[in-house]
C-alpha atoms as one frame of an Amber mdcrd trajectory, in Angstrom:
protein
   5.747 -11.610  -8.408   4.153  -9.421  -5.744   7.120  -7.038  -5.418   7.141
  -5.912  -9.028   3.814  -4.326  -9.877   4.876  -3.403 -13.407   4.419  -6.998
 -14.632   1.088  -7.722 -12.964  -1.719  -8.929 -15.228  -4.176  -6.714 -13.334
  -2.310  -3.605 -14.507  -1.877  -4.674 -18.137  -3.178  -2.248 -20.715  -3.309
   0.769 -18.408  -1.401   3.993 -18.714   0.782   5.267 -15.866  -1.898   7.369
 -14.178  -4.451   4.563 -14.354  -1.976   2.049 -12.872  -1.368   4.489 -10.031
  -5.110   4.816  -9.441  -5.567   1.019  -9.363  -2.689   0.648  -6.886  -4.201
   3.375  -4.708  -7.578   1.629  -4.687  -5.814  -1.634  -3.747  -3.977   0.207
  -0.945  -7.321   1.661   0.178  -8.758  -1.878   0.395  -5.632  -3.292   2.083
  -5.753  -0.730   4.886  -8.921  -2.345   6.192  -7.224  -5.673   6.889  -5.956
  -6.090  10.450  -2.820  -8.062   9.525  -1.459  -4.997   7.764  -0.855  -3.478
  11.194   0.814  -6.531  12.756   4.436  -5.379  12.175   3.692  -2.008  13.787
   2.150  -3.748  16.782   5.160  -6.082  17.028   7.513  -3.105  16.927   5.609
  -1.299  19.698   5.751  -4.432  21.873   9.461  -4.789  21.118  10.164  -1.157
  22.078   8.179  -1.527  25.306  10.070  -4.706  26.203  13.353  -3.006  25.418
  12.669   0.122  27.441  11.177  -1.712  30.411  13.348  -4.843  30.652  16.370
  -4.048  28.444  15.250  -6.902  26.190  18.072  -6.143  23.721  20.874  -4.394
  25.610  23.104  -3.590  22.619  22.195  -0.564  20.507  23.340  -2.277  17.307
  21.097  -5.291  17.959  18.180  -2.990  18.749  18.648  -1.171  15.432  18.940
  -4.467  13.525  15.698  -5.787  15.023  13.991  -2.471  14.254  15.278  -2.633
  10.662  14.084  -6.239  10.324  10.598  -5.289  11.562  10.564  -2.371   9.112
  11.489  -4.638   6.189   8.839  -7.118   7.326   6.321  -4.262   7.351   7.213
  -3.185   3.808   6.950  -6.758   2.517   3.620  -7.122   4.318   2.280  -3.949
   2.687   3.381  -5.070  -0.779   1.733  -8.468  -0.320  -1.517  -6.873   0.828
  -1.568  -4.504  -2.146  -0.867  -7.402  -4.531  -3.773  -9.330  -3.003  -6.233
  -6.512  -3.672  -5.114  -5.559  -7.194  -7.746  -7.698  -8.924 -10.737  -6.218
  -7.057  -9.208  -2.767  -7.428  -8.964  -3.228 -11.181 -12.595  -4.351 -11.302
 -13.667  -1.232  -9.398 -11.522   0.951 -11.657 -12.932  -0.632 -14.821 -16.526
  -0.220 -13.685 -16.270   3.289 -12.174 -13.435   4.996 -14.051 -10.557   7.215
 -13.008 -12.630  10.109 -11.632 -14.485   7.841  -9.235 -11.227   6.105  -8.308
  -9.741   9.419  -7.253 -12.884  10.181  -5.258 -12.692   6.808  -3.475  -9.056
   7.273  -2.485  -9.435  10.949  -1.672  -6.863  12.169  -4.183
C-alpha cells in the first residue's frame, strides 16, 4: 500500500532514523519527475480561470475544487515517493546514513 510507508518491504529492518533517511532520498528522487508538479500547475490554471472568467462563481465550490486539487497533490506525492523507495534503499545501503544526509542536504 503506497499510503502506509511503515509496512513497505523497502523499509524493513531499518530503525526510525534510517527509514526517515530512505524516505528523504526517495523524495529527493521524486522531485525530479515532472508529473509531481502537475497538481500545482492545474491549480494555477484553475485560479487563473476563476479570476479571469469567474469559472466557479460560488466561493464554496471554489474551496471544494481547491481542496480536491490539494488532496490529489498529496496522493501524487505519496505515490511518487513509494515509486522511488527501492532505489532510495539501494543508495542508502551502499552509501550509508552520513552520505544519505549529505545527498538530501539535511
